[in-house]
C-alpha positions as CSV (number, residue, x, y, z in Angstrom):
1,M,57.9,-24.7,16.6
2,Q,57.4,-24.9,20.5
3,V,54.0,-23.3,21.7
4,P,53.6,-22.7,25.7
5,I,51.2,-25.7,26.8
6,S,49.3,-23.1,28.5
7,D,48.5,-21.1,25.5
8,I,46.5,-24.5,23.9
9,K,42.9,-24.6,23.9
10,T,41.0,-28.1,23.7
11,K,37.5,-28.5,22.5
12,K,35.1,-31.3,22.9
13,R,37.4,-34.4,21.1
14,L,36.1,-37.4,19.6
15,R,38.6,-39.6,22.1
16,K,37.1,-40.3,25.3
17,D,39.7,-43.2,26.5
18,M,42.6,-41.4,26.7
19,G,44.4,-45.0,27.7
20,D,48.0,-45.2,29.8
21,I,48.9,-41.6,29.7
22,D,51.5,-42.6,32.3
23,A,53.3,-45.1,30.1
24,L,53.3,-42.4,27.3
25,A,54.7,-39.7,29.7
26,E,57.4,-42.3,30.5
27,S,58.0,-42.8,27.0
28,M,58.4,-38.8,26.3
29,K,60.6,-38.3,29.3
30,R,63.0,-41.2,28.2
31,F,63.0,-40.5,24.4
32,G,61.4,-37.1,24.1
33,Q,58.3,-35.9,22.1
34,I,58.8,-38.1,18.7
35,C,56.0,-36.8,17.0
36,P,54.3,-32.7,17.2
37,I,50.8,-32.2,17.9
38,V,48.7,-30.3,15.2
39,L,47.2,-26.9,15.9
40,T,44.9,-24.2,14.1
41,N,46.3,-21.0,13.6
42,N,44.3,-20.2,17.0
43,N,46.4,-22.5,19.0
44,I,43.1,-25.2,19.1
45,L,44.3,-29.0,19.5
46,I,43.4,-30.7,16.0
47,S,45.6,-33.8,17.3
48,G,48.0,-35.3,19.3
49,G,45.6,-35.0,22.9
50,R,47.4,-37.9,24.3
51,R,50.8,-36.4,24.1
52,L,49.4,-33.3,25.4
53,E,48.0,-34.5,28.6
54,A,51.7,-36.7,28.9
55,A,53.4,-33.3,28.7
56,R,51.4,-31.8,31.2
57,A,51.6,-34.8,33.6
58,L,55.4,-34.1,33.1
59,G,55.4,-30.8,33.9
60,W,56.3,-29.7,30.4
61,R,55.9,-25.7,29.9
62,T,56.1,-26.0,26.2
63,I,55.5,-28.7,23.5
64,N,56.5,-28.9,19.9
65,A,53.6,-28.5,17.4
66,V,52.8,-28.0,13.6
67,I,50.6,-25.4,12.9
68,A,48.1,-26.5,10.1
69,N,45.9,-23.9,8.2
70,I,42.9,-25.9,8.8
71,P,39.3,-24.0,9.5
72,E,37.1,-25.1,12.9
73,G,34.3,-27.0,11.9
74,I,33.9,-30.0,9.7
75,D,37.6,-29.8,8.0
76,M,38.9,-30.2,11.6
77,L,36.8,-33.1,12.5
78,E,38.0,-34.9,9.4
79,Y,41.8,-34.3,10.4
80,E,41.4,-35.8,13.7
81,I,39.1,-38.6,12.5
82,E,42.0,-39.2,9.8
83,E,44.9,-38.8,12.1
84,N,43.5,-41.7,14.4
85,L,42.1,-44.0,11.8
86,Q,45.4,-44.2,9.4
87,R,47.8,-45.2,12.5
88,Q,49.0,-48.6,12.1
89,D,49.8,-50.7,15.3
90,F,52.5,-53.2,14.9
91,S,51.0,-56.9,15.2
92,S,51.7,-59.1,17.9
93,E,54.2,-60.8,15.6
94,E,56.1,-57.8,14.9
95,V,56.3,-56.5,18.8
96,S,57.7,-59.9,19.6
97,D,60.5,-59.8,16.6
98,A,61.2,-56.3,17.8
99,M,61.5,-57.5,21.3
100,R,64.0,-60.3,20.4
101,K,65.8,-57.8,18.9
102,L,66.0,-55.8,21.0
103,H,67.2,-58.3,23.7
104,K,69.9,-59.8,21.5
105,I,71.2,-56.0,21.0
106,R,71.2,-55.5,24.9
107,N,72.3,-59.0,25.8
108,P,75.3,-60.3,23.1
109,G,76.2,-63.4,23.2
110,F,79.9,-64.7,24.1
111,F,81.6,-64.5,20.9
112,R,80.0,-61.2,20.1
113,R,81.5,-59.5,23.5
114,I,84.8,-61.2,22.9
115,L,84.3,-59.4,19.2
116,N,83.3,-56.1,20.8
117,W,86.3,-56.0,23.1
118,F,89.0,-56.9,20.4
119,I,87.1,-53.8,18.4
120,R,87.4,-51.6,20.8
121,L,90.8,-52.4,21.6
122,F,92.1,-52.1,17.8
123,K,90.3,-48.5,17.8
124,R,92.1,-47.7,21.1
125,L,95.7,-48.9,20.0
126,F,95.2,-47.2,16.5
127,K,93.3,-44.6,17.6
128,V,90.4,-44.8,15.0
129,G,87.2,-43.5,15.5
130,Y,88.3,-40.9,17.9
């Protein structure tokens, strides 16, 4: 659901270093908000502080959020800890593989470009896929 950013309350959070908010904001501008933030029934932020800050930096008025029925206190703290601990970053090898694949897709070789041209021509001639 979309929640007005001005209605969201943030209490003291565990994360002190927000990292590169500008890079996250640029990602959200390009791809949209991939994961919702999590709020209590009273619109208190449980998880997604970096996403919230990036949305503010972009000037968004609303943000996609999930309301979790978690009482304030220890349960809320456990949820915030768990959400941040269970995340698994890509390894450097996985990042390299992903960037190689992306480069290959964005920059197809000579024969692939010729094949793609014939496919587009075939589709236009026979009105396939339109």
